[in-house]
matplotlib code that plots the C-alpha trace (Angstrom):
import matplotlib.pyplot as plt

x = [37.6, 34.2, 32.0, 29.8, 26.8, 28.4, 29.2, 25.6, 24.1, 22.6, 24.0, 21.7, 22.0, 18.3, 17.1, 16.8, 14.5, 16.5, 14.2, 15.6, 19.2, 20.7, 18.6, 19.6, 23.3, 23.1, 21.2, 23.8, 26.6, 24.8, 24.3, 28.0, 28.8, 26.4, 27.8, 31.3, 30.4, 31.6, 28.5, 30.3, 29.6, 32.2, 34.5, 33.8, 36.8, 37.7, 37.0, 36.8, 33.7, 35.8, 36.1, 32.5, 33.3, 35.2, 32.6, 29.8, 31.7, 32.3, 28.7, 27.6, 30.0, 28.6, 25.0, 25.9, 27.5, 24.4, 22.2, 24.4, 24.5, 20.7, 20.3, 22.7, 20.8, 17.5, 19.0, 20.4, 16.9, 15.4, 18.0, 17.7, 13.9, 14.2, 16.7, 14.2, 11.3, 13.4, 14.1, 10.5, 9.2, 7.3, 9.8, 8.4, 4.8, 3.3, 2.5, -0.5, -2.1, -0.8, 0.1, 3.6, 5.9, 7.0, 10.4, 11.6, 10.8, 12.7, 15.7, 15.7, 14.8, 15.6, 14.2, 10.9, 7.9, 5.2, 4.2, 3.9, 0.1, 0.5, 3.1, 0.7, -2.1, 0.1, 1.1, -2.6, -3.4, -0.4, 1.6, 4.9, 5.4, 9.0, 9.7, 11.2, 12.2, 9.5, 9.8, 12.0, 10.9, 13.2, 13.8, 12.2, 9.0, 8.9, 9.4, 6.6, 4.2, 5.2, 4.8, 1.4, 0.2, 1.5, -0.3, -3.5, -3.1, -2.6, -5.7, -7.7, -6.4, -7.4, -10.9, -11.4, -10.2]
y = [-10.7, -9.5, -7.8, -4.8, -7.1, -9.3, -6.2, -4.8, -8.2, -8.6, -12.0, -14.5, -18.2, -18.6, -21.3, -20.0, -22.0, -23.7, -22.1, -18.7, -19.6, -18.0, -14.8, -14.7, -15.1, -12.4, -10.0, -10.6, -9.8, -6.7, -5.6, -5.9, -4.0, -1.2, -1.0, -0.7, 2.5, 5.8, 7.8, 10.4, 14.0, 15.7, 18.2, 21.9, 23.7, 27.3, 28.2, 32.0, 33.6, 35.5, 32.3, 31.5, 28.7, 26.7, 27.4, 26.2, 23.1, 22.3, 22.8, 20.6, 17.8, 18.1, 17.8, 14.8, 13.1, 13.8, 12.3, 9.2, 8.8, 9.0, 6.4, 4.1, 4.3, 3.7, 0.6, -0.7, -0.4, -2.3, -5.1, -5.5, -5.7, -8.4, -10.4, -10.2, -11.3, -14.4, -15.1, -14.7, -16.8, -14.0, -13.4, -13.7, -12.9, -9.6, -7.3, -5.9, -8.9, -11.8, -13.7, -14.9, -12.4, -13.4, -15.2, -13.0, -9.9, -11.3, -12.1, -8.6, -6.8, -9.3, -6.8, -6.4, -6.2, -6.3, -8.4, -6.6, -6.5, -5.1, -2.5, -1.4, -1.0, 1.1, 3.3, 3.7, 5.1, 7.4, 5.4, 3.8, 6.1, 6.9, 10.6, 12.2, 15.7, 17.8, 18.4, 21.3, 24.0, 26.1, 29.7, 30.8, 28.8, 30.4, 33.9, 33.3, 32.3, 35.3, 37.7, 36.3, 36.5, 40.1, 41.0, 39.5, 41.5, 44.8, 44.1, 43.5, 46.7, 48.7, 47.2, 48.1, 51.7]
z = [19.6, 20.7, 18.1, 18.7, 18.8, 21.5, 23.6, 23.2, 24.0, 20.6, 19.8, 21.4, 21.0, 20.3, 18.0, 14.5, 12.2, 9.5, 6.9, 7.8, 8.6, 5.5, 6.1, 9.7, 8.9, 6.2, 8.6, 11.3, 8.9, 7.7, 11.3, 11.9, 8.7, 9.7, 13.3, 11.8, 9.9, 11.3, 12.1, 14.2, 13.3, 11.1, 12.9, 12.5, 11.1, 11.4, 7.8, 7.7, 6.3, 3.8, 1.8, 1.1, -1.3, 1.2, 3.9, 1.5, 0.6, 4.2, 5.1, 2.2, 3.4, 6.9, 5.6, 3.5, 6.5, 8.6, 6.0, 5.7, 9.5, 9.7, 6.8, 8.6, 11.8, 10.1, 8.4, 11.7, 13.2, 10.2, 10.4, 14.2, 13.9, 11.2, 13.4, 16.3, 14.1, 13.1, 16.8, 17.7, 14.8, 13.1, 10.2, 6.7, 7.8, 6.6, 9.5, 7.7, 6.0, 8.1, 5.0, 4.1, 2.4, -1.0, -1.1, -3.9, -1.8, 1.2, -0.9, -2.3, 1.1, 3.9, 6.5, 4.7, 7.1, 4.5, 1.5, -1.8, -1.3, 2.2, 1.0, -1.8, 0.7, 2.9, -0.1, -1.2, 2.3, 2.2, 4.8, 3.9, 1.0, 0.2, 0.7, -2.3, -3.3, -4.9, -8.6, -9.5, -11.8, -13.9, -13.0, -16.3, -15.5, -12.0, -13.4, -16.0, -13.2, -11.1, -14.0, -14.8, -11.2, -11.0, -14.2, -12.8, -9.5, -11.5, -13.6, -10.4, -8.9, -12.0, -11.9, -8.3, -8.7]

ax = plt.figure().add_subplot(projection="3d")
ax.plot(x, y, z, "-o")
ax.set_aspect("equal")
plt.show()
């Protein structure tokens, strides 16, 4: 039976250096696992607007499905790039420093493009930084800040008048 990679022409019989044989096999297995995921959009149901709880739950599920599909697609790109680097003979070399990527790093992140030093340099310049959610403040903290700013505005208005 043909795999998705066979159909898409991604399985090439190129010579893989013995040094990277295990990485190559793992990356190919990971590629197949990722291709097997269902990334199709969830169906839109006919939840009526009078049941806001169900509508909100459905919208949340749709958003989570979209996030998962985007993450899967990003992982597929990373894995395919790593497979190509093995085939080209550039796997295991930091794209920034040109030095070998640490073996422990490649075991942990087989699609790594940068050494630890290279990754640190990227993060210092603001590139390669993981995007995270901003810190949340409690409603009481936000209310205190709003009250304080409103008080300052009232004080400034009194001084002007």
